Legacy VTK file of the C-alpha trace (Angstrom):
# vtk DataFile Version 3.0
C-alpha trace
ASCII
DATASET POLYDATA
POINTS 441 float
87.802 43.943 -85.144
86.335 46.956 -83.242
83.097 46.401 -85.326
82.950 42.579 -84.615
83.868 43.254 -81.132
81.079 45.821 -80.677
78.723 43.334 -82.373
79.570 40.693 -79.983
78.823 42.995 -76.996
75.534 43.931 -78.414
74.722 40.334 -78.958
75.568 39.455 -75.434
73.434 42.367 -74.331
76.508 43.846 -72.453
75.917 47.228 -71.308
79.441 47.897 -69.770
82.941 46.778 -69.964
85.136 46.772 -66.870
88.752 47.680 -67.224
90.624 46.568 -64.154
93.991 46.163 -62.569
95.525 45.093 -59.424
97.172 47.665 -57.316
100.405 47.463 -55.314
98.308 46.902 -52.178
96.633 44.016 -54.234
93.193 45.696 -54.156
91.467 44.982 -57.626
90.249 48.303 -58.946
88.937 49.479 -61.992
86.123 51.492 -64.012
83.188 50.456 -66.269
82.945 51.944 -69.523
79.599 51.976 -71.366
79.620 50.112 -74.564
78.346 53.356 -76.297
82.028 54.748 -75.866
83.704 51.541 -76.644
85.472 53.132 -79.521
87.098 55.555 -76.995
88.165 52.694 -74.856
90.050 51.162 -77.930
91.904 54.428 -78.491
92.484 55.695 -74.953
91.640 53.114 -72.593
90.314 54.513 -69.261
91.872 57.264 -67.085
92.675 56.801 -63.536
94.905 58.803 -60.922
98.635 58.345 -60.992
98.262 58.144 -57.198
96.904 54.513 -57.460
100.008 52.632 -56.567
100.428 54.940 -53.359
96.935 53.839 -51.793
97.280 51.250 -48.950
94.682 48.459 -48.432
92.822 49.805 -45.819
91.595 52.973 -47.190
92.231 55.676 -49.968
94.746 57.876 -48.818
98.052 58.638 -50.578
101.144 57.304 -48.788
103.610 60.225 -48.898
106.924 58.421 -48.776
105.786 56.453 -51.942
107.030 59.343 -53.987
103.530 59.949 -55.684
100.927 62.515 -54.949
97.372 63.787 -55.965
98.555 65.144 -59.375
98.741 63.155 -62.698
96.898 60.784 -64.752
97.652 57.426 -66.107
95.700 55.243 -68.663
94.247 51.646 -68.229
94.659 50.148 -71.877
92.614 47.053 -72.191
94.348 43.782 -72.998
91.551 42.547 -75.118
93.192 38.858 -75.058
92.017 38.806 -71.303
88.189 39.637 -72.333
85.473 37.768 -70.429
81.874 38.068 -69.682
81.297 38.660 -66.148
78.805 35.653 -65.374
77.867 36.844 -61.903
76.957 40.429 -63.175
74.929 40.289 -66.253
75.171 43.097 -68.577
78.963 43.328 -67.740
82.099 42.154 -69.387
85.600 42.668 -68.031
89.122 42.941 -69.446
92.361 43.381 -67.453
94.270 46.701 -68.310
97.842 47.594 -68.757
98.754 51.003 -67.086
100.326 53.361 -69.643
101.681 56.965 -68.874
102.409 59.265 -71.890
101.837 56.358 -73.923
104.422 54.086 -72.645
104.119 51.098 -70.146
104.522 52.517 -66.463
107.098 51.362 -64.216
104.650 51.199 -61.466
102.583 48.703 -63.158
102.890 45.355 -61.453
101.532 43.673 -64.613
104.341 45.422 -66.667
106.777 44.235 -64.055
105.850 40.471 -64.552
106.091 41.026 -68.227
109.554 42.456 -68.246
110.551 39.568 -65.914
108.977 36.916 -68.371
110.777 38.756 -71.264
114.111 38.066 -69.390
113.063 34.510 -68.811
112.570 34.119 -72.560
115.700 35.458 -73.445
117.585 33.160 -71.059
115.813 30.212 -73.078
113.178 29.310 -70.602
109.268 29.391 -70.143
107.741 29.386 -66.708
104.385 27.769 -66.121
102.698 28.431 -62.832
99.268 27.567 -61.167
97.639 28.548 -57.869
96.195 26.483 -54.973
93.603 28.926 -53.570
92.548 28.520 -50.040
89.451 30.287 -48.652
86.807 30.109 -45.642
83.197 30.291 -46.716
81.168 32.127 -43.677
77.641 32.763 -43.277
76.040 36.170 -42.983
76.967 36.245 -39.214
80.608 35.617 -40.056
80.461 31.908 -38.981
82.035 28.948 -40.836
79.585 27.004 -42.857
80.550 23.840 -41.482
82.761 22.153 -38.627
84.248 19.360 -40.477
88.013 18.359 -40.712
90.434 17.910 -43.807
88.794 16.480 -46.822
85.625 15.435 -45.083
83.210 14.960 -47.863
80.365 16.363 -45.751
82.102 19.748 -46.138
81.588 19.264 -49.859
77.840 18.458 -49.413
77.104 21.381 -46.910
78.474 23.997 -49.281
77.815 21.997 -52.605
75.246 24.883 -53.840
77.459 27.897 -53.625
80.754 26.069 -54.118
79.335 24.747 -57.355
78.300 28.149 -58.438
81.722 29.507 -57.825
83.442 26.822 -59.963
80.881 27.080 -62.628
81.146 31.063 -62.741
85.146 30.455 -62.696
84.868 27.903 -65.688
82.689 30.517 -67.714
85.768 32.755 -67.620
88.256 30.053 -68.533
89.568 29.645 -65.061
89.461 25.835 -64.589
89.432 24.490 -60.934
91.059 20.956 -61.276
90.635 19.834 -57.770
88.248 20.962 -54.904
88.076 19.691 -51.259
87.471 20.772 -47.739
90.650 22.011 -46.272
91.645 21.535 -42.460
89.683 24.619 -40.867
86.093 24.770 -40.444
84.180 25.995 -43.613
87.596 26.134 -45.332
88.213 24.991 -49.029
90.847 24.592 -51.526
90.505 25.208 -55.227
93.534 24.028 -57.501
93.471 26.026 -60.529
94.883 24.814 -63.819
98.577 25.747 -64.561
99.228 28.271 -67.400
102.083 30.680 -68.422
102.792 33.013 -65.413
101.026 36.118 -66.952
97.968 34.183 -67.655
98.018 32.668 -64.078
98.109 36.090 -62.589
95.103 37.382 -64.610
93.112 34.284 -63.674
94.085 34.906 -60.109
92.386 38.358 -60.389
89.255 36.842 -61.814
89.176 34.192 -59.256
89.339 36.268 -56.346
86.474 38.549 -57.690
84.614 35.254 -58.554
84.929 34.023 -55.038
83.508 36.924 -53.336
80.821 38.016 -55.998
79.340 34.423 -55.863
79.383 33.908 -52.297
77.750 37.038 -51.436
75.118 36.649 -54.102
74.412 33.315 -52.126
74.292 35.128 -48.889
77.718 34.049 -47.764
81.057 35.553 -47.520
84.303 34.175 -48.829
87.521 35.064 -46.954
91.029 34.529 -48.600
92.849 36.467 -45.983
95.748 34.519 -44.653
94.455 34.336 -41.073
90.641 34.261 -40.517
90.319 32.329 -37.351
92.901 32.351 -34.288
92.568 28.622 -33.503
92.271 27.308 -37.243
94.403 26.737 -40.271
95.355 29.732 -42.125
94.684 30.343 -45.994
97.636 29.964 -48.415
97.734 30.683 -52.127
100.323 28.183 -52.831
102.339 28.632 -56.084
103.283 25.798 -58.575
106.110 26.207 -60.705
107.467 24.244 -63.863
110.460 25.338 -66.012
110.026 24.671 -69.707
112.160 25.100 -72.988
110.766 24.694 -76.326
107.488 23.442 -75.086
109.059 20.574 -73.125
109.025 20.326 -69.295
112.658 20.637 -67.943
111.873 20.487 -64.224
112.697 16.675 -63.839
115.556 14.843 -65.123
115.479 10.977 -64.758
118.426 9.538 -62.867
119.447 13.016 -61.437
119.627 13.838 -57.792
116.085 13.875 -56.312
114.863 13.733 -60.004
115.342 17.443 -60.663
117.078 18.951 -63.705
120.270 21.090 -62.983
118.196 24.128 -64.057
115.311 23.322 -61.626
117.797 22.605 -58.804
119.587 25.945 -59.553
116.161 27.851 -59.828
114.970 26.403 -56.452
118.244 27.253 -54.965
117.762 30.877 -55.950
114.359 31.075 -54.589
115.573 29.726 -51.276
118.664 32.183 -51.170
116.311 35.163 -51.714
113.304 33.831 -49.642
113.653 36.250 -46.493
113.231 39.191 -49.007
110.997 37.493 -51.426
108.584 36.997 -48.670
107.769 40.523 -48.634
106.153 40.063 -52.020
104.616 36.648 -51.496
103.303 36.860 -47.849
102.492 40.500 -48.270
100.474 41.701 -45.297
100.780 42.079 -41.547
98.181 39.300 -41.163
100.333 36.882 -43.167
102.734 36.654 -40.203
99.878 35.175 -38.140
99.635 32.393 -40.726
103.354 31.838 -41.314
104.338 29.752 -38.236
105.960 26.658 -37.415
104.048 23.198 -37.588
101.081 25.046 -39.747
102.059 23.864 -43.315
102.825 27.241 -44.192
106.323 27.402 -45.184
107.884 29.044 -42.222
111.400 27.838 -42.694
113.955 28.457 -45.626
114.159 24.781 -46.495
113.079 22.382 -49.236
112.020 18.881 -49.155
110.417 15.950 -51.145
106.768 15.808 -50.471
107.551 17.771 -47.001
104.729 20.247 -46.467
106.647 22.114 -43.724
109.151 23.280 -46.002
109.090 26.555 -47.832
109.450 24.623 -51.226
107.973 21.390 -51.624
108.948 18.928 -54.452
105.889 16.760 -55.239
106.533 13.279 -56.190
105.244 12.367 -59.607
102.157 9.949 -59.672
103.419 8.342 -62.735
106.786 7.395 -60.821
108.745 9.535 -63.074
110.733 12.674 -61.983
108.929 15.650 -60.506
107.062 17.811 -62.796
106.861 20.912 -60.863
107.768 22.401 -57.437
105.494 24.061 -54.988
106.195 27.497 -52.943
104.115 27.274 -49.740
105.371 30.718 -48.373
102.590 32.503 -50.480
99.123 33.659 -49.769
96.449 35.643 -51.589
97.312 38.849 -49.812
100.090 39.105 -52.531
99.887 40.954 -55.521
100.078 38.050 -58.003
101.838 39.841 -60.822
104.549 40.990 -58.181
104.570 37.730 -56.455
105.238 35.620 -59.589
107.568 38.053 -61.132
109.616 38.247 -58.020
109.612 34.316 -57.866
110.923 34.006 -61.094
113.561 36.640 -60.650
115.028 34.774 -57.715
114.877 31.573 -59.740
116.692 33.245 -62.802
119.552 34.459 -60.297
120.035 30.933 -59.104
120.338 29.825 -62.652
122.830 32.688 -63.401
125.036 31.865 -60.343
124.653 28.166 -60.950
123.566 27.765 -57.289
123.510 24.170 -55.904
120.754 22.942 -53.770
121.531 21.704 -50.174
120.342 18.223 -49.108
116.424 18.206 -48.724
114.945 18.454 -45.104
112.631 15.566 -44.635
111.708 16.263 -41.167
109.460 19.137 -39.751
112.338 21.996 -39.320
110.491 22.961 -36.128
111.893 19.884 -34.450
115.356 20.083 -35.384
117.842 21.874 -32.934
119.317 25.103 -33.765
122.443 23.486 -34.785
120.582 21.130 -37.151
118.812 23.806 -38.825
121.939 25.825 -39.186
123.614 22.844 -40.768
120.618 22.458 -43.102
120.329 26.058 -43.884
116.574 25.895 -42.711
116.454 29.258 -41.075
113.165 30.695 -39.760
111.646 33.185 -42.166
110.923 36.770 -41.121
108.320 36.970 -38.320
106.886 40.223 -39.310
105.966 42.179 -42.679
108.433 44.719 -41.304
111.305 42.274 -41.064
110.618 41.050 -44.552
110.426 44.699 -45.839
113.939 45.207 -44.165
115.258 42.118 -45.994
113.741 43.254 -49.375
115.324 46.746 -48.944
118.727 44.885 -48.705
118.202 42.539 -51.499
119.847 44.202 -54.733
118.726 41.588 -57.104
115.036 41.872 -56.400
115.284 45.755 -55.950
117.004 46.119 -59.199
114.535 43.925 -60.899
111.622 45.939 -59.380
113.208 49.154 -60.256
113.654 52.548 -58.028
110.178 53.687 -58.588
108.304 50.496 -57.824
110.591 49.606 -55.056
110.104 52.771 -53.372
106.158 52.983 -53.738
105.830 49.127 -52.736
107.990 49.332 -49.403
106.296 52.740 -48.548
102.794 51.401 -48.996
103.511 48.008 -47.227
105.443 49.737 -44.382
102.232 52.062 -44.021
100.144 49.033 -43.735
102.476 47.442 -41.072
102.318 50.347 -38.761
98.581 50.818 -39.356
97.754 47.281 -38.817
100.264 45.458 -36.487
98.588 46.324 -33.183
95.092 45.411 -34.284
93.434 42.520 -32.665
92.668 39.513 -35.289
88.905 40.342 -35.091
89.333 43.853 -36.190
91.859 43.027 -38.709
89.641 40.419 -40.332
86.423 42.726 -40.298
88.581 45.402 -42.221
90.365 43.180 -44.658
88.140 40.084 -45.306
87.171 41.128 -48.910
90.010 43.372 -49.784
92.248 40.128 -50.942
LINES 1 442
441 0 1 2 3 4 5 6 7 8 9 10 11 12 13 14 15 16 17 18 19 20 21 22 23 24 25 26 27 28 29 30 31 32 33 34 35 36 37 38 39 40 41 42 43 44 45 46 47 48 49 50 51 52 53 54 55 56 57 58 59 60 61 62 63 64 65 66 67 68 69 70 71 72 73 74 75 76 77 78 79 80 81 82 83 84 85 86 87 88 89 90 91 92 93 94 95 96 97 98 99 100 101 102 103 104 105 106 107 108 109 110 111 112 113 114 115 116 117 118 119 120 121 122 123 124 125 126 127 128 129 130 131 132 133 134 135 136 137 138 139 140 141 142 143 144 145 146 147 148 149 150 151 152 153 154 155 156 157 158 159 160 161 162 163 164 165 166 167 168 169 170 171 172 173 174 175 176 177 178 179 180 181 182 183 184 185 186 187 188 189 190 191 192 193 194 195 196 197 198 199 200 201 202 203 204 205 206 207 208 209 210 211 212 213 214 215 216 217 218 219 220 221 222 223 224 225 226 227 228 229 230 231 232 233 234 235 236 237 238 239 240 241 242 243 244 245 246 247 248 249 250 251 252 253 254 255 256 257 258 259 260 261 262 263 264 265 266 267 268 269 270 271 272 273 274 275 276 277 278 279 280 281 282 283 284 285 286 287 288 289 290 291 292 293 294 295 296 297 298 299 300 301 302 303 304 305 306 307 308 309 310 311 312 313 314 315 316 317 318 319 320 321 322 323 324 325 326 327 328 329 330 331 332 333 334 335 336 337 338 339 340 341 342 343 344 345 346 347 348 349 350 351 352 353 354 355 356 357 358 359 360 361 362 363 364 365 366 367 368 369 370 371 372 373 374 375 376 377 378 379 380 381 382 383 384 385 386 387 388 389 390 391 392 393 394 395 396 397 398 399 400 401 402 403 404 405 406 407 408 409 410 411 412 413 414 415 416 417 418 419 420 421 422 423 424 425 426 427 428 429 430 431 432 433 434 435 436 437 438 439 440
């Protein structure tokens, strides 16, 4: 295999292979190894500091409370199944790495966390397929939106046809397929709906999608911004997560004739997500900036509620265009500041807990929860979600199901890094926050 692989690299004129990982702070990091040492990469991967999980999003300093320090080395071992040529960087290929310590998977690796959770789902008899809808702003070199159109205006597609077309083509070259593309509600804002896959593949593709959006936009003289809140008076960016439950290759999310068309398993899964949602938010809307977006009446999922085709509910159950039962559900309380491995893994943990406890769904909320009285919201269980990252982190620390699933080391490092980010960023004006973080996510 190594010989054939080296031949492939030479034939494609590849000089470097990037081995990348997505850190706790959701920064995509990696090292590029020359093809001349590819045999060493096969054997040993590439070395990186064991302090990597302790680095916040803003700058490279070790967060002391993470439990990590400057000493120690871990290895990024390539998962060659994720290998792709990098279409926007001629001469480079890329592969996602699994973080290993002393020859074993590292408890602080977000990708290993998702693998563990998927193993648990498999033992319980479930397969989980997921997909992301990625929203982003396209800005010119001066930071201005490329258009001032409204939702789904075709002029927006025409104005940005060249660069958006290049983005879609570069994604497709990496087996990341955009099934839909359209202008979103904000000026210069677009949405790409990526094809669903198993949850690990979805997370890997999200890493490649984020890199591609930034790199291709920059090459064309623009900047892509996936930050949850970019413009004060315009729509925020979500990364809506679509989820379906499968067994033996069959989608079991829907059940004809059942309440709201959902199977008992899907209903219990959704109930588990809703039950843990205040804590889950710390992992799915994971930056201080996220809570600028997570506001009522913005279609961001600011209330702990579910509904049929209700875009103000945290969990939306889309109707089936064929008229049959639903084929998937959507978590709207989700954005691109979240590490996709941690976010997807945590969603599945919560859903599996709902299945174990056989939780029942409340009645769907079919109105905007913001317009319900407090008493009506209490009766429906439609509580407002945490208003800050700090409040979500406190809920996470109190949630034994999620912290037990993450494990003590990953919980400690995650909470420490995110609390450090909250303290550093909570008082920044939006303009400064956007300037600092625009291309980190």
